[in-house]
C-alpha positions in Angstrom: -22.2 48.1 -12.5 -20.8 47.1 -15.9 -17.3 48.2 -14.9 -17.4 46.3 -11.7 -18.7 43.2 -13.5 -15.9 43.4 -16.0 -13.2 43.5 -13.3 -14.9 40.8 -11.3 -15.0 38.6 -14.4 -11.2 39.4 -14.9 -10.4 38.2 -11.4 -12.4 35.0 -11.8 -10.9 34.3 -15.2 -7.3 34.9 -14.0 -7.9 32.8 -10.9 -9.3 30.0 -13.1 -6.3 30.2 -15.4 -4.0 30.0 -12.4 -5.8 26.9 -11.1 -5.7 25.2 -14.5 -1.9 26.1 -14.8 -1.3 24.4 -11.5 -3.4 21.4 -12.6 -1.5 21.0 -15.9 1.8 21.4 -14.2 1.0 18.4 -12.1 0.8 20.3 -8.8 -2.7 19.2 -8.1 -2.1 15.5 -8.7 0.5 14.6 -6.1 0.3 15.3 -2.3 4.1 15.9 -2.2 3.7 18.8 -4.7 0.5 20.1 -3.2 2.3 22.3 -0.6 3.9 24.3 -3.4 0.5 24.5 -5.2 -1.1 26.0 -2.1 1.7 28.7 -1.8 1.6 29.6 -5.5 -2.2 29.5 -5.7 -2.6 31.6 -2.5 -0.1 34.3 -3.4 -1.2 34.3 -7.0 -4.9 34.7 -6.0 -4.0 37.5 -3.6 -2.0 39.3 -6.3 -4.8 38.8 -8.9 -7.5 39.9 -6.5 -5.7 43.0 -5.3 -4.6 44.1 -8.8 -8.0 43.8 -10.4 -9.9 45.2 -7.5 -7.6 48.3 -7.5 -8.0 48.6 -11.2 -11.8 48.2 -11.0 -12.2 50.8 -8.2 -10.0 53.2 -10.2 -12.0 52.7 -13.3 -15.2 53.2 -11.4 -13.8 56.4 -9.8 -12.8 57.7 -13.3 -16.5 57.4 -14.3 -17.5 59.8 -11.6 -17.0 63.5 -12.5 -14.2 65.3 -10.6 -16.7 67.6 -9.1 -18.6 64.8 -7.4 -17.6 62.9 -4.3 -16.2 59.4 -4.6 -15.5 58.9 -0.9 -14.7 55.9 1.1 -18.2 54.5 0.8 -18.3 54.7 -3.0 -14.8 53.2 -3.2 -15.8 50.4 -0.9 -19.0 49.8 -2.8 -17.1 49.5 -6.1 -14.6 47.0 -4.5 -17.4 44.9 -3.0 -19.3 44.8 -6.3 -16.1 43.7 -8.1 -15.6 41.0 -5.4 -19.2 39.8 -5.5 -19.0 39.1 -9.2 -15.6 37.5 -8.9 -16.7 35.2 -6.0 -19.9 34.1 -7.8 -18.0 33.2 -11.0 -15.1 31.6 -9.0 -17.6 29.4 -7.1 -19.1 28.2 -10.4 -15.6 27.4 -11.7 -14.5 25.6 -8.5 -17.6 23.5 -8.7 -16.8 22.5 -12.3 -13.2 22.0 -11.4 -13.9 19.5 -8.6 -16.8 17.8 -10.4 -15.6 17.5 -13.9 -12.0 18.7 -14.6 -10.1 17.2 -11.6 -12.5 15.0 -9.6 -9.4 13.4 -7.9 -8.4 16.7 -6.4 -10.4 16.0 -3.2 -8.3 12.8 -2.6 -5.1 14.9 -2.9 -6.3 17.4 -0.3 -7.5 14.6 2.0 -4.2 12.8 1.7 -2.3 16.0 2.5 -4.5 16.6 5.6 -4.2 13.1 6.8 -0.4 13.2 6.4 -0.4 16.3 8.6 -2.6 14.6 11.2 -0.3 11.6 11.2 2.7 13.8 11.7 1.0 15.2 14.8 0.4 11.7 16.1 -3.3 11.5 15.3 -4.4 8.2 13.8 -7.2 5.6 14.1 -10.7 6.6 14.8 -9.9 10.4 15.0 -8.2 10.3 11.6 -11.2 8.5 10.1 -13.6 11.1 11.5 -11.3 13.9 10.1 -11.3 12.2 6.8 -15.1 12.0 6.6 -15.3 15.7 7.5 -12.6 16.7 4.9 -14.3 14.6 2.2 -17.6 16.3 2.9 -16.0 19.7 2.8 -14.3 18.9 -0.5 -17.5 17.8 -2.3 -18.0 20.1 -5.3 -21.2 21.8 -4.0 -19.9 22.5 -0.4 -16.5 23.6 -1.8 -18.3 26.1 -4.2 -20.3 27.5 -1.2 -17.1 27.8 0.8 -15.5 29.7 -2.1 -18.4 32.0 -2.3 -18.7 32.7 1.5 -15.0 32.8 2.6 -13.8 34.3 -0.7 -16.3 37.1 -0.3 -15.4 37.8 3.3 -11.7 38.0 2.4 -12.5 40.2 -0.6 -14.5 42.6 1.5 -11.6 43.0 3.9 -9.3 43.6 0.9 -11.9 46.2 -0.4 -11.9 47.9 3.0 -8.2 48.5 2.7 -8.2 49.4 -1.0 -11.0 51.9 -0.5 -9.0 53.8 2.1 -6.4 54.5 -0.5 -8.6 55.1 -3.6 -11.3 57.4 -2.2 -11.5 60.9 -3.6 -13.0 63.8 -1.7 -14.8 66.6 -3.4 -12.4 69.5 -3.8 -13.1 72.3 -1.4 -15.1 75.1 -3.0 -13.3 78.5 -3.1 -14.7 81.1 -0.7 -17.3 83.4 -2.2 -15.8 86.8 -2.7 -17.9 89.8 -2.1 
């Protein structure tokens, strides 16, 4: 468990540093730059999550003796544990980010979404309803829960794939000679 917690913490820390870098570079303060922030943040989070989950599963596998099975289930369990720790810590960071570090971030996201709706020709009452929904979804508590739930679902899917490559079967025992 300690190994999985360490790598989960590493994912959350690296993701938080990426978000803070995007914030300090000004990509979270202007709707025009927000599209670049979404791409950089999404690809960066995918690379961070994949790298540290692979490293965490490998580290957990190395703790199991070569003579014991570390099959698909064990590899998946290690990946899910790493992901669970990462998602819980990331949810806490995202709450702090929206509530204290960058409380204007929700307005940037809302403006970005409203610009997309206007480009599609949606305005008036429908745009106002959409704005209320987006504003609710971007409140710090709801956003933290979204991070926890959807981040965990994505991380489990990633762990399913990683486990297929990092499982280790017990070596076949040599036949008993008479």
